[in-house]
PATORPA-377535 format. One line per field, with one value per residue: chain; residue number from 1; residue in three letters; x, y, z of N, C-alpha, C, O in turn. Coordinates in steps of 0.05 Angstrom, whole numbers. Atoms other than C-alpha are relative to their C-alpha. Example, Ala and Ser with C-alpha at 12.3 -4.5 7.8 and 13.67 -1.06 7.14 Angstrom:
zadren	(A | A)
pado	(1 | 2)
loke	(Ala | Ser)
n.px	(18 | -16)
n.py	(-24 | -24)
n.pz	(0 | -1)
ca.px	(246 | 273)
ca.py	(-90 | -21)
ca.pz	(156 | 143)
c.px	(18 | -15)
c.py	(24 | 22)
c.pz	(0 | 14)
o.px	(39 | -5)
o.py	(24 | 44)
o.pz	(13 | 18)
***
This chain:
zadren	(A | A | A | A | A | A | A | A | A | A | A | A | A | A | A | A | A | A | A | A | A | A | A | A | A | A | A | A | A | A | A | A | A | A | A | A | A | A | A | A | A | A | A | A | A | A | A | A | A | A | A | A | A | A | A | A | A | A | A | A | A | A | A | A | A | A | A | A | A | A | A | A | A | A | A | A | A | A | A | A | A | A | A | A | A | A | A | A | A | A | A | A | A | A | A | A | A | A | A | A | A | A | A | A | A | A | A | A | A | A | A | A | A | A | A | A | A | A | A | A | A | A | A | A | A | A | A | A | A | A | A | A | A | A | A | A | A | A | A | A | A | A | A | A | A | A | A | A | A | A | A | A | A | A | A | A | A | A | A | A | A | A | A | A | A | A | A | A | A | A | A | A | A | A | A | A | A | A | A | A | A | A | A | A | A | A | A | A | A | A | A | A | A | A | A | A | A | A | A | A | A | A | A | A | A | A | A | A | A | A | A | A | A | A | A | A | A | A | A | A | A | A | A | A | A | A | A | A | A | A | A)
pado	(1 | 2 | 3 | 4 | 5 | 6 | 7 | 8 | 9 | 10 | 11 | 12 | 13 | 14 | 15 | 16 | 17 | 18 | 19 | 20 | 21 | 22 | 23 | 24 | 25 | 26 | 27 | 28 | 29 | 30 | 31 | 32 | 33 | 34 | 35 | 36 | 37 | 38 | 39 | 40 | 41 | 42 | 43 | 44 | 45 | 46 | 47 | 48 | 49 | 50 | 51 | 52 | 53 | 54 | 55 | 56 | 57 | 58 | 59 | 60 | 61 | 62 | 63 | 64 | 65 | 66 | 67 | 68 | 69 | 70 | 71 | 72 | 73 | 74 | 75 | 76 | 77 | 78 | 79 | 80 | 81 | 82 | 83 | 84 | 85 | 86 | 87 | 88 | 89 | 90 | 91 | 92 | 93 | 94 | 95 | 96 | 97 | 98 | 99 | 100 | 101 | 102 | 103 | 104 | 105 | 106 | 107 | 108 | 109 | 110 | 111 | 112 | 113 | 114 | 115 | 116 | 117 | 118 | 119 | 120 | 121 | 122 | 123 | 124 | 125 | 126 | 127 | 128 | 129 | 130 | 131 | 132 | 133 | 134 | 135 | 136 | 137 | 138 | 139 | 140 | 141 | 142 | 143 | 144 | 145 | 146 | 147 | 148 | 149 | 150 | 151 | 152 | 153 | 154 | 155 | 156 | 157 | 158 | 159 | 160 | 161 | 162 | 163 | 164 | 165 | 166 | 167 | 168 | 169 | 170 | 171 | 172 | 173 | 174 | 175 | 176 | 177 | 178 | 179 | 180 | 181 | 182 | 183 | 184 | 185 | 186 | 187 | 188 | 189 | 190 | 191 | 192 | 193 | 194 | 195 | 196 | 197 | 198 | 199 | 200 | 201 | 202 | 203 | 204 | 205 | 206 | 207 | 208 | 209 | 210 | 211 | 212 | 213 | 214 | 215 | 216 | 217 | 218 | 219 | 220 | 221 | 222 | 223 | 224 | 225 | 226 | 227 | 228 | 229 | 230 | 231)
loke	(Met | Arg | Arg | Val | Ile | Lys | Glu | Thr | Ala | Ala | Gly | Pro | Val | Pro | Gly | Asp | Glu | His | Thr | Arg | Pro | His | Phe | Thr | Arg | Ala | Ala | Leu | Leu | Thr | Ile | Asp | Met | Gln | Ala | Asp | Phe | Val | Ser | Gly | Pro | His | Ala | Val | Pro | Gly | Thr | Glu | Arg | Ile | Ala | Pro | Ala | Val | Ala | Arg | Leu | Ala | Arg | Ala | Phe | Arg | Asp | Ala | Gly | Arg | Pro | Ile | Val | His | Leu | Val | Arg | Leu | Tyr | Leu | Pro | Asp | Gly | Gly | Asn | Ala | Asp | Leu | Cys | Arg | Arg | Ser | Leu | Ile | Ala | Ser | Gly | Thr | Arg | Leu | Val | Val | Pro | His | Ser | Pro | Gly | Ser | Arg | Leu | Ala | Asp | Gly | Leu | Thr | Pro | Ala | Asp | Ala | Ala | Pro | Leu | Asp | Pro | Glu | Arg | Leu | Leu | Ser | Gly | Ala | Ala | Gln | Arg | Leu | Ala | Asp | Gly | Glu | His | Val | Ile | Tyr | Lys | Pro | Arg | Trp | Ser | Ala | Phe | Tyr | Arg | Thr | Pro | Leu | Gln | Arg | His | Leu | Ala | Asp | Leu | Gly | Val | Asp | Thr | Leu | Val | Val | Ala | Gly | Cys | Asn | Tyr | Pro | Asn | Cys | Pro | Arg | Ala | Thr | Ile | Tyr | Asp | Ala | Ser | Ala | Arg | Asp | Tyr | Arg | Leu | Val | Pro | Ala | Glu | Asp | Ala | Thr | Ser | Arg | Phe | Gly | Glu | His | Ala | Arg | Gly | Glu | Met | Thr | Gly | Ile | Ala | Ala | Trp | Cys | Leu | Thr | Val | Pro | Thr | Ile | Glu | Arg | Leu | Leu | Arg | Ala | Glu | Cys | Gly | Ala | Ala | Ala)
n.px	(-12 | 11 | -24 | -23 | -21 | 3 | -17 | -24 | -11 | -1 | 39 | 7 | -22 | 10 | 9 | 0 | -34 | -13 | 4 | -7 | -23 | -22 | -14 | -27 | 2 | 8 | -19 | 15 | 5 | 10 | 3 | 4 | -12 | -19 | 12 | 23 | 26 | 6 | 0 | -1 | 18 | 11 | 7 | 19 | 18 | -5 | -27 | -18 | 17 | -12 | -35 | -18 | 10 | -15 | -16 | 2 | 1 | -16 | -22 | 22 | -13 | -25 | 1 | 8 | -34 | 8 | -6 | 10 | -4 | 0 | 9 | 0 | -1 | -26 | 9 | -26 | 10 | 10 | 37 | 3 | 8 | 23 | 27 | 17 | 19 | -15 | -7 | 11 | 2 | -30 | -10 | 1 | -2 | 1 | -14 | 4 | -18 | -26 | -33 | -5 | 8 | -1 | 27 | -6 | -9 | 27 | 11 | 5 | 1 | 9 | -24 | -18 | -9 | -36 | 0 | -7 | 22 | 1 | -20 | 17 | -20 | 1 | 34 | 8 | -15 | 16 | -10 | -5 | -25 | 2 | -4 | 0 | 2 | 26 | 10 | -11 | 28 | -12 | 21 | 23 | -7 | 20 | 15 | -8 | -35 | -8 | 1 | -31 | -19 | -9 | 4 | 20 | -31 | -14 | 20 | 3 | -29 | -4 | 17 | 21 | 20 | 27 | -9 | 7 | 1 | 12 | -1 | 14 | 18 | 19 | 18 | -13 | -28 | 5 | 14 | -10 | -25 | 10 | 15 | -25 | -7 | 25 | -3 | -23 | 9 | -2 | 15 | -5 | 2 | 11 | 1 | 14 | -15 | -27 | -8 | 10 | 29 | 8 | 30 | 25 | 9 | -29 | 10 | 10 | -25 | -20 | 13 | 16 | -20 | -7 | -17 | 2 | -8 | -1 | -13 | -17 | -6 | 6 | -35 | -15 | -8 | -8 | -35 | -8 | 2 | -12 | -24 | 2 | -5 | -13 | -38)
n.py	(24 | 23 | 1 | 37 | 4 | 24 | 27 | 4 | 23 | -14 | -3 | -21 | -21 | -20 | -11 | -7 | 4 | -35 | -3 | 20 | -11 | 23 | -4 | 1 | -29 | -21 | -1 | -8 | -30 | 3 | -39 | -20 | 17 | -3 | 5 | -15 | 7 | 23 | -15 | -21 | -21 | -15 | 22 | 7 | 27 | 22 | 1 | 15 | 25 | 3 | 7 | 27 | 6 | -9 | 3 | 27 | 4 | -5 | 16 | 16 | 0 | -1 | 20 | 8 | -10 | -26 | -21 | -22 | -25 | -10 | -22 | -28 | -29 | -12 | -37 | -8 | -20 | -26 | 13 | -11 | 28 | 15 | -11 | -26 | 4 | 13 | -26 | -19 | 19 | 7 | -26 | 5 | 18 | 16 | 21 | 14 | 16 | -11 | 16 | 10 | 3 | 34 | 13 | 6 | 28 | 24 | 9 | 34 | 25 | 4 | -5 | 15 | -13 | -16 | -20 | -13 | -12 | -20 | -18 | -17 | -15 | 10 | -6 | -40 | -10 | 1 | 23 | 26 | 12 | 29 | 4 | 26 | 5 | 3 | -7 | -32 | -22 | -27 | -19 | -9 | -27 | -19 | 26 | 32 | 11 | -12 | -31 | -23 | 33 | 22 | 44 | 21 | 12 | 21 | 25 | 7 | 27 | 22 | 16 | 19 | -25 | 9 | -9 | 4 | -23 | 8 | -22 | -15 | 14 | 0 | -13 | -19 | -9 | 22 | -9 | -17 | 14 | 21 | -13 | -6 | 24 | 15 | -21 | 9 | 15 | 0 | 12 | 0 | 30 | -2 | 34 | -9 | 17 | -25 | -35 | -1 | -2 | 20 | 3 | 6 | -22 | 10 | 19 | -3 | -20 | 12 | 10 | -18 | -7 | 27 | 11 | 15 | -8 | 39 | 1 | 12 | 30 | -4 | -12 | 13 | 38 | -12 | 0 | 15 | 18 | -8 | -1 | 35 | 9 | -20 | 11)
n.pz	(12 | -6 | -6 | 14 | -13 | 20 | -16 | 1 | -21 | -26 | -5 | 15 | -1 | 12 | 29 | 29 | 14 | -8 | -31 | -12 | -14 | 16 | -14 | 7 | 12 | -8 | -24 | -26 | -10 | -25 | 9 | -20 | -25 | -3 | -22 | -9 | 20 | -4 | -30 | -10 | 4 | 24 | 21 | 16 | -13 | -6 | 18 | -12 | 10 | 25 | -4 | 14 | 25 | 20 | -2 | 12 | 38 | 5 | -2 | 31 | 32 | 4 | 2 | 28 | 18 | -2 | -23 | -27 | -1 | -27 | 13 | -37 | -3 | -25 | 0 | -19 | -21 | 4 | 11 | 31 | 15 | -17 | 13 | -15 | -18 | -18 | -8 | -30 | -23 | 2 | -14 | -28 | -19 | -6 | 14 | 29 | 21 | 5 | 8 | -22 | -24 | -6 | 18 | 25 | 10 | 4 | -16 | -3 | 15 | 22 | 14 | -7 | -27 | 5 | 3 | -4 | -9 | 20 | 15 | 5 | 22 | 34 | 10 | -13 | 20 | 26 | 11 | -3 | -17 | 11 | -19 | 0 | 21 | 7 | -22 | 2 | -7 | 7 | -21 | 8 | -14 | -2 | -4 | 20 | 6 | 23 | 3 | 0 | -9 | 23 | -3 | 23 | 12 | -2 | 1 | 31 | -9 | -11 | 5 | -21 | 13 | -16 | -33 | -17 | -16 | -27 | -16 | -9 | -6 | 26 | 13 | 3 | 13 | 13 | 20 | 11 | 18 | 26 | 29 | 13 | 13 | 4 | 19 | 6 | 25 | -12 | 4 | -30 | -24 | -30 | -20 | -11 | -24 | -5 | 3 | -20 | 11 | 31 | -5 | 22 | 10 | 6 | 27 | 23 | 21 | 17 | 20 | 17 | 32 | 4 | -26 | -11 | -28 | -6 | -36 | -1 | 2 | 24 | 25 | -18 | 11 | 18 | 4 | 1 | 24 | 16 | 5 | -9 | 26 | 16 | -7)
ca.px	(-413 | -424 | -378 | -340 | -307 | -265 | -236 | -166 | -124 | -103 | -184 | -228 | -197 | -242 | -257 | -252 | -193 | -187 | -192 | -169 | -111 | -48 | -10 | 54 | 51 | 37 | 67 | 43 | 26 | 34 | 2 | 21 | 38 | 77 | 82 | 54 | -16 | -9 | -8 | -12 | -42 | -57 | -61 | -120 | -178 | -164 | -91 | -66 | -115 | -87 | -18 | 4 | -47 | -7 | 47 | 37 | 19 | 88 | 123 | 71 | 104 | 169 | 162 | 139 | 203 | 152 | 151 | 137 | 131 | 121 | 80 | 95 | 90 | 143 | 117 | 176 | 156 | 138 | 70 | 103 | 101 | 30 | -41 | -75 | -123 | -62 | -31 | -46 | -48 | 30 | 48 | 21 | 63 | 39 | 80 | 70 | 116 | 171 | 237 | 276 | 230 | 214 | 140 | 157 | 191 | 149 | 109 | 129 | 150 | 123 | 198 | 256 | 295 | 363 | 330 | 354 | 319 | 290 | 330 | 283 | 341 | 332 | 253 | 240 | 281 | 237 | 278 | 261 | 306 | 314 | 300 | 316 | 316 | 251 | 235 | 228 | 195 | 181 | 145 | 76 | 70 | -11 | -57 | -50 | 17 | 17 | 14 | 89 | 114 | 161 | 126 | 84 | 160 | 184 | 125 | 128 | 209 | 188 | 141 | 82 | 8 | -36 | -28 | -44 | -68 | -66 | -63 | -81 | -133 | -190 | -226 | -169 | -98 | -113 | -184 | -144 | -82 | -129 | -171 | -115 | -86 | -152 | -145 | -75 | -105 | -78 | -105 | -130 | -130 | -160 | -140 | -203 | -176 | -105 | -136 | -159 | -241 | -251 | -324 | -388 | -385 | -318 | -333 | -382 | -339 | -291 | -330 | -369 | -294 | -278 | -229 | -224 | -234 | -201 | -177 | -111 | -114 | -140 | -81 | -35 | -58 | -61 | 7 | 29 | 4 | 14 | 80 | 92 | 71 | 105 | 172)
ca.py	(-88 | -155 | -195 | -246 | -301 | -349 | -421 | -433 | -479 | -437 | -430 | -372 | -311 | -251 | -199 | -197 | -208 | -128 | -137 | -199 | -185 | -225 | -239 | -257 | -179 | -151 | -113 | -97 | -20 | -8 | 60 | 98 | 41 | 81 | 75 | 146 | 115 | 56 | 69 | 126 | 191 | 203 | 132 | 116 | 73 | -1 | 6 | -30 | -89 | -96 | -92 | -169 | -181 | -127 | -155 | -220 | -201 | -169 | -237 | -264 | -227 | -224 | -301 | -299 | -257 | -195 | -129 | -77 | -10 | 20 | 89 | 146 | 206 | 253 | 325 | 366 | 410 | 470 | 425 | 468 | 400 | 377 | 381 | 444 | 407 | 389 | 444 | 477 | 418 | 406 | 483 | 473 | 442 | 377 | 317 | 273 | 227 | 273 | 255 | 217 | 208 | 134 | 149 | 155 | 92 | 25 | -4 | -79 | -136 | -102 | -95 | -154 | -150 | -122 | -70 | -7 | 46 | 105 | 157 | 222 | 268 | 221 | 206 | 288 | 296 | 258 | 193 | 119 | 82 | 13 | -28 | -105 | -131 | -114 | -76 | 1 | 66 | 124 | 186 | 215 | 282 | 293 | 226 | 181 | 146 | 177 | 255 | 284 | 204 | 160 | 100 | 96 | 101 | 52 | 3 | 11 | -15 | -64 | -89 | -83 | -74 | -112 | -73 | -100 | -50 | -51 | -6 | 55 | 86 | 70 | 127 | 174 | 156 | 76 | 101 | 159 | 113 | 60 | 109 | 137 | 69 | 53 | 123 | 92 | 36 | -10 | -80 | -71 | -122 | -83 | -133 | -115 | -159 | -104 | -36 | -5 | 18 | -16 | -34 | -53 | 22 | 8 | -54 | -31 | 23 | -13 | -63 | -16 | 6 | -70 | -74 | -131 | -137 | -206 | -222 | -241 | -317 | -303 | -262 | -312 | -379 | -340 | -311 | -368 | -415 | -369 | -354 | -419 | -436 | -387 | -413)
ca.pz	(-231 | -245 | -216 | -261 | -242 | -276 | -247 | -245 | -229 | -165 | -159 | -177 | -193 | -206 | -273 | -341 | -390 | -372 | -297 | -272 | -228 | -260 | -199 | -233 | -254 | -187 | -135 | -57 | -42 | 39 | 54 | 111 | 159 | 202 | 279 | 292 | 254 | 284 | 360 | 404 | 405 | 334 | 309 | 269 | 290 | 276 | 241 | 300 | 288 | 213 | 223 | 226 | 163 | 129 | 146 | 126 | 50 | 59 | 71 | 16 | -37 | -17 | -9 | -88 | -104 | -116 | -99 | -51 | -52 | 27 | 10 | 79 | 100 | 134 | 158 | 178 | 242 | 210 | 171 | 105 | 77 | 103 | 69 | 79 | 125 | 169 | 172 | 235 | 273 | 258 | 265 | 328 | 355 | 343 | 321 | 264 | 228 | 243 | 196 | 246 | 295 | 337 | 301 | 236 | 229 | 193 | 235 | 270 | 241 | 162 | 137 | 131 | 194 | 165 | 138 | 136 | 178 | 135 | 101 | 97 | 64 | 2 | 7 | 27 | -45 | -86 | -100 | -83 | -24 | -39 | 32 | 10 | -58 | -91 | -32 | -34 | -1 | -29 | 7 | -18 | -2 | -10 | -9 | -74 | -79 | -145 | -139 | -141 | -132 | -169 | -157 | -231 | -261 | -219 | -225 | -302 | -289 | -258 | -303 | -258 | -286 | -227 | -152 | -88 | -43 | 34 | 94 | 127 | 118 | 69 | 59 | 51 | 19 | -1 | -36 | -61 | -90 | -122 | -164 | -188 | -203 | -236 | -275 | -296 | -329 | -269 | -258 | -178 | -111 | -40 | 7 | 46 | 115 | 111 | 109 | 158 | 155 | 99 | 102 | 61 | 38 | 15 | -23 | -64 | -84 | -102 | -138 | -169 | -220 | -216 | -161 | -136 | -57 | -38 | 45 | 51 | 57 | -14 | -42 | -3 | -38 | -108 | -112 | -90 | -141 | -192 | -189 | -166 | -232 | -271 | -234)
c.px	(-11 | 25 | 5 | 18 | 20 | 27 | 26 | 23 | 5 | -30 | -5 | 12 | -28 | 2 | -4 | 27 | 10 | 0 | 10 | 36 | 25 | 18 | 36 | 20 | 2 | 22 | -27 | 9 | -6 | -6 | 7 | 3 | 21 | -10 | -19 | -47 | -4 | -7 | 3 | -17 | -13 | 0 | -34 | -14 | 0 | 31 | 15 | -6 | 6 | 24 | 14 | -20 | 14 | 30 | 15 | 0 | 35 | 19 | -6 | 29 | 30 | 9 | 2 | 19 | -29 | 7 | -6 | 6 | -15 | 4 | -1 | 8 | 24 | -16 | 24 | -18 | -14 | -26 | 8 | 0 | -33 | -17 | -3 | -23 | 10 | 14 | 11 | 3 | 36 | 16 | -4 | 14 | -4 | 28 | -1 | 19 | 21 | 21 | 24 | -5 | -15 | -31 | -3 | 6 | -36 | -8 | 16 | -7 | -14 | 26 | 16 | 14 | 22 | -1 | -1 | -21 | 1 | 14 | -24 | 7 | -14 | -34 | -13 | 12 | -20 | 9 | -14 | 20 | -10 | 6 | 8 | -5 | -34 | -15 | 12 | -17 | 8 | -27 | -16 | -3 | -37 | -11 | -5 | 24 | 4 | 3 | 25 | 27 | 26 | -6 | -10 | 24 | 3 | -20 | 7 | 35 | 7 | -26 | -38 | -29 | -20 | 22 | -23 | 13 | -5 | 11 | -7 | -4 | -23 | -7 | 21 | 23 | -3 | -26 | 13 | 20 | -13 | -19 | 18 | 18 | -26 | 2 | 37 | 1 | 17 | -28 | -11 | -15 | -8 | 6 | -19 | -1 | 26 | -5 | -14 | -23 | -8 | -24 | -17 | 0 | 16 | 4 | -17 | 15 | 4 | 1 | -5 | 31 | 19 | 28 | -4 | 5 | 11 | 15 | 24 | 26 | 2 | 16 | 24 | 6 | -5 | 25 | 5 | -4 | -3 | 16 | 12 | 5 | 14 | 34 | 5)
c.py	(-26 | -20 | -35 | -15 | -24 | -20 | -1 | -17 | 0 | 3 | 14 | 24 | 16 | 16 | -12 | -8 | 33 | -7 | -17 | 3 | -21 | -4 | -4 | 30 | 16 | 6 | 7 | 31 | -6 | 29 | 9 | -21 | 16 | -5 | 23 | -6 | -24 | -14 | 26 | 25 | 5 | -23 | -2 | -30 | -20 | -9 | -19 | -21 | -20 | 0 | -18 | -8 | 19 | -5 | -27 | 4 | 13 | -27 | -20 | 3 | 1 | -34 | -13 | 14 | 27 | 18 | 15 | 22 | 14 | 34 | 16 | 22 | 15 | 31 | 11 | 15 | 26 | -9 | 20 | -23 | -9 | 10 | 21 | 3 | -7 | 17 | 13 | -9 | 4 | 28 | 7 | -10 | -37 | -23 | -28 | -12 | 23 | -16 | 3 | -7 | -35 | 2 | 2 | -23 | -19 | -5 | -30 | -14 | 6 | 0 | -22 | 18 | 11 | 13 | 28 | 31 | 24 | 15 | 28 | 16 | -12 | -4 | 32 | 3 | -13 | -37 | -24 | -11 | -29 | -9 | -36 | -3 | -4 | 21 | 37 | 20 | 13 | 9 | 12 | 26 | 13 | -43 | -24 | 4 | 10 | 24 | 6 | -33 | -15 | -25 | -10 | -4 | -20 | -27 | -2 | -8 | -12 | -24 | -9 | 10 | -11 | 14 | -10 | 20 | -2 | 24 | 21 | 22 | 1 | 32 | 21 | -7 | -37 | 4 | 23 | -15 | -29 | 12 | 15 | -18 | -14 | 22 | -7 | -29 | -32 | -22 | 11 | -33 | 24 | -29 | 14 | -9 | 17 | 26 | 5 | 20 | 4 | -15 | -12 | 27 | -11 | -13 | 2 | 34 | 1 | -21 | 10 | 18 | -26 | -3 | -11 | -19 | -25 | 7 | -18 | -26 | 1 | 1 | -18 | -25 | 17 | 3 | -31 | -20 | 8 | 1 | -18 | -7 | 1 | -5 | -24)
c.pz	(2 | 4 | -13 | 15 | -15 | 23 | -19 | 5 | 37 | 11 | -9 | 11 | -14 | -21 | -24 | -15 | 2 | 15 | 15 | 12 | -12 | 16 | -12 | -7 | 29 | 15 | 27 | 6 | 32 | 3 | 18 | 29 | 24 | 30 | 16 | -11 | 14 | 31 | 14 | -2 | -24 | -11 | -5 | 1 | -20 | -30 | 18 | -7 | -29 | -5 | -13 | -28 | -22 | -2 | 2 | -25 | 8 | -2 | -15 | -26 | 7 | 2 | -38 | -12 | -15 | 11 | -1 | 5 | 27 | -8 | 34 | 0 | 25 | 0 | 17 | 14 | -1 | -8 | -26 | -17 | -6 | -22 | 7 | 32 | 27 | 11 | 21 | 17 | 9 | 8 | 14 | 25 | 7 | -17 | 0 | -7 | -2 | -14 | 28 | 28 | 6 | -31 | -36 | -13 | -6 | 16 | 4 | -10 | -45 | -14 | 5 | 20 | -4 | -11 | 3 | 7 | -25 | -1 | -11 | -12 | -39 | -3 | -6 | -38 | -24 | -20 | 21 | 24 | 7 | 43 | -5 | -31 | -15 | 26 | -2 | 19 | -8 | 17 | -15 | 19 | 8 | 2 | -17 | 3 | -30 | -10 | 12 | 17 | -25 | -4 | -41 | -18 | 14 | -3 | -35 | 3 | 7 | -17 | 9 | -13 | 27 | 39 | 20 | 19 | 33 | 23 | 16 | -9 | -15 | -11 | -3 | -16 | -20 | -17 | -24 | -21 | -23 | -29 | -16 | -18 | -29 | -24 | -28 | -22 | 17 | 10 | 42 | 26 | 32 | 17 | 30 | 38 | 7 | -2 | 30 | -8 | -16 | 9 | -23 | -12 | -19 | -23 | -18 | -18 | -18 | -20 | -24 | -32 | 1 | 14 | 18 | 34 | 2 | 32 | -16 | -1 | -33 | -30 | 2 | -22 | -41 | -20 | -4 | -26 | -30 | -11 | -3 | -27 | -32 | -1 | -23)
o.px	(-27 | 46 | 2 | 35 | 8 | 46 | 29 | 27 | -2 | -32 | 10 | 21 | -39 | 18 | -20 | 47 | 33 | 2 | 17 | 56 | 18 | 39 | 56 | 44 | 10 | 43 | -51 | 33 | -23 | 4 | -15 | 2 | 42 | -34 | -37 | -66 | -26 | -19 | 18 | -38 | -33 | -6 | -50 | -6 | -7 | 32 | 33 | 11 | 2 | 34 | 28 | -4 | 16 | 45 | 37 | 15 | 47 | 40 | 7 | 45 | 45 | 32 | 12 | 25 | -19 | 21 | -17 | 27 | -38 | 24 | -16 | 25 | 33 | -25 | 32 | -40 | -28 | -46 | -11 | -10 | -38 | -11 | 9 | -30 | -3 | 17 | 34 | 7 | 45 | 33 | 7 | 7 | 7 | 43 | 2 | 37 | 30 | 28 | 31 | 10 | -21 | -36 | -21 | -3 | -59 | 5 | 20 | -30 | -17 | 21 | 14 | 14 | 34 | 21 | -20 | -38 | 19 | 28 | -35 | -9 | -22 | -47 | -29 | -5 | -25 | -1 | -16 | 41 | -29 | 22 | 3 | -17 | -48 | -39 | 34 | -39 | 31 | -46 | -3 | 3 | -42 | 3 | -10 | 36 | 27 | 9 | 26 | 47 | 24 | 4 | -6 | 26 | 0 | -11 | 14 | 37 | 31 | -36 | -53 | -32 | -41 | 43 | -47 | 36 | -26 | 28 | -25 | 18 | -29 | 0 | 7 | 26 | 2 | -21 | 7 | 18 | -5 | -24 | 12 | 25 | -23 | 3 | 42 | 15 | 23 | -51 | 7 | -31 | 11 | -2 | -8 | -14 | 29 | 13 | -22 | -19 | -22 | -23 | -7 | -20 | 8 | 11 | -14 | 19 | -2 | 19 | 2 | 26 | 43 | 44 | -16 | 25 | -2 | 26 | 24 | 50 | 23 | 20 | 39 | 26 | 9 | 33 | 2 | 15 | -7 | 17 | 24 | 26 | 16 | 53 | 26)
o.py	(-33 | -17 | -59 | -6 | -43 | -15 | 3 | -22 | -16 | 4 | 20 | 30 | 6 | 3 | -31 | -14 | 42 | -30 | -7 | 4 | -45 | 5 | 8 | 33 | 39 | -7 | 10 | 38 | -22 | 48 | 19 | -13 | 3 | -10 | 19 | 9 | -34 | -36 | 41 | 21 | 19 | -20 | 4 | -53 | -11 | -24 | -33 | -33 | -44 | -15 | -17 | -19 | 10 | 7 | -35 | -10 | -9 | -25 | -41 | -11 | -1 | -39 | -33 | 10 | 31 | 18 | 23 | 26 | 20 | 46 | 11 | 33 | 8 | 44 | 3 | 22 | 37 | 2 | 25 | -19 | -18 | 28 | 27 | 21 | -13 | 20 | 21 | 4 | 12 | 28 | 28 | -13 | -50 | -17 | -45 | 4 | 30 | -38 | 22 | -13 | -50 | -12 | -6 | -31 | -16 | 6 | -43 | -18 | -13 | -3 | -28 | 42 | 21 | 20 | 35 | 40 | 28 | 16 | 24 | 25 | -2 | 9 | 38 | 17 | -2 | -48 | -18 | 0 | -38 | 2 | -48 | 17 | -25 | 20 | 49 | 14 | 18 | -3 | 19 | 29 | 32 | -62 | -47 | 25 | 6 | 27 | 10 | -36 | -16 | -45 | -31 | -24 | -39 | -49 | -24 | -32 | -18 | -45 | -28 | 34 | 2 | 9 | -8 | 27 | -12 | 41 | 10 | 31 | 24 | 40 | 41 | 10 | -37 | -6 | 22 | -11 | -39 | 4 | 16 | -12 | -34 | 13 | 3 | -35 | -47 | -16 | 18 | -51 | 19 | -52 | 25 | 4 | 19 | 42 | -11 | 35 | 23 | -28 | -19 | 27 | -26 | -5 | -13 | 45 | 12 | -23 | 4 | 27 | -24 | -19 | -2 | -32 | -44 | 27 | -34 | -29 | -7 | -8 | -14 | -36 | 1 | -9 | -44 | -23 | -9 | -7 | -23 | -10 | -13 | -2 | -35)
o.pz	(20 | -9 | -10 | 31 | -26 | 38 | -43 | 28 | 54 | 35 | -28 | 33 | -33 | -35 | -25 | -3 | -4 | 5 | 36 | -2 | -16 | 6 | -2 | -9 | 26 | 17 | 25 | 10 | 40 | -9 | 24 | 52 | 26 | 36 | 33 | -8 | 12 | 34 | 1 | -13 | -24 | -35 | 13 | -3 | -42 | -49 | 8 | -20 | -31 | -23 | -34 | -43 | -45 | -18 | 9 | -39 | 5 | -15 | -19 | -38 | -13 | -5 | -48 | -35 | -37 | 31 | -21 | 17 | 21 | -14 | 52 | -14 | 47 | -19 | 39 | 4 | 16 | 2 | -41 | -40 | -28 | -38 | 27 | 47 | 46 | 36 | 25 | 38 | 31 | 26 | 19 | 49 | 26 | -36 | 18 | -4 | -24 | -6 | 42 | 46 | -12 | -51 | -50 | -34 | 3 | 34 | -17 | -18 | -60 | -38 | 29 | 23 | 16 | -20 | 17 | -8 | -40 | 20 | -32 | -29 | -60 | -20 | -23 | -48 | -46 | -39 | 44 | 22 | 19 | 58 | 16 | -40 | -15 | 28 | -3 | 26 | -11 | 26 | -35 | 42 | 23 | 7 | -10 | 8 | -37 | -33 | 37 | 31 | -50 | -14 | -53 | -32 | -1 | -2 | -45 | 5 | 8 | -9 | 7 | -19 | 29 | 51 | 16 | 25 | 41 | 17 | 29 | -17 | -21 | -33 | -3 | -33 | -44 | -39 | -48 | -46 | -43 | -52 | -40 | -41 | -43 | -47 | -50 | -41 | -1 | 12 | 56 | 26 | 47 | 18 | 49 | 54 | 32 | -6 | 47 | -27 | -24 | 30 | -44 | -26 | -37 | -45 | -37 | -40 | -39 | -37 | -47 | -54 | -5 | 5 | 38 | 40 | -7 | 39 | -35 | -5 | -45 | -52 | -17 | -31 | -54 | -39 | -25 | -42 | -47 | -35 | -25 | -39 | -52 | -17 | -24)
***
């Protein structure tokens, strides 16, 4: 797809009138940024490295007064709610993002210091958990953040039309989430330096569906400029 750039007071913004990000109507989605996936025996390669960038992005959205949704996994000890490809692993005794376990917690520095711990019972029931004004957690049972979750309704209630997506790890959950978001006509910004296992192949895929790959500093600049001007 041809890359279209519009010059604005905030600097160059990619896209045309149908795909250009609206940072004044944007929400940040962080995907699977939980302790077990960041470090330890089941860590996903590259996720510990990008964790500070995801936390930086979350701070930028808080500062701009824009909503954040943290999507999480919670695997029951018997593996009964896990994807089929992981069910045998969990059922064999592997403990991975088990409810109430240290490994299920959101990554250090990602949430406000006074945020409550995850409430697995509430999350597994399908309800969003509030962490702070404009900041929530939603449990997702499969790759996509939209599959059998309240995410789309939550975003609609907030008037969101643009999603910035970051976290763990591009080939699986961020990619599935972005494609499902595209099918729902969201304007899309993958944070390329805040998503583990993101590379040139990913950039080509995303550009092909007019999901505009930007770096954290660029997203910060556009967010600050557009939301500041709107205020």
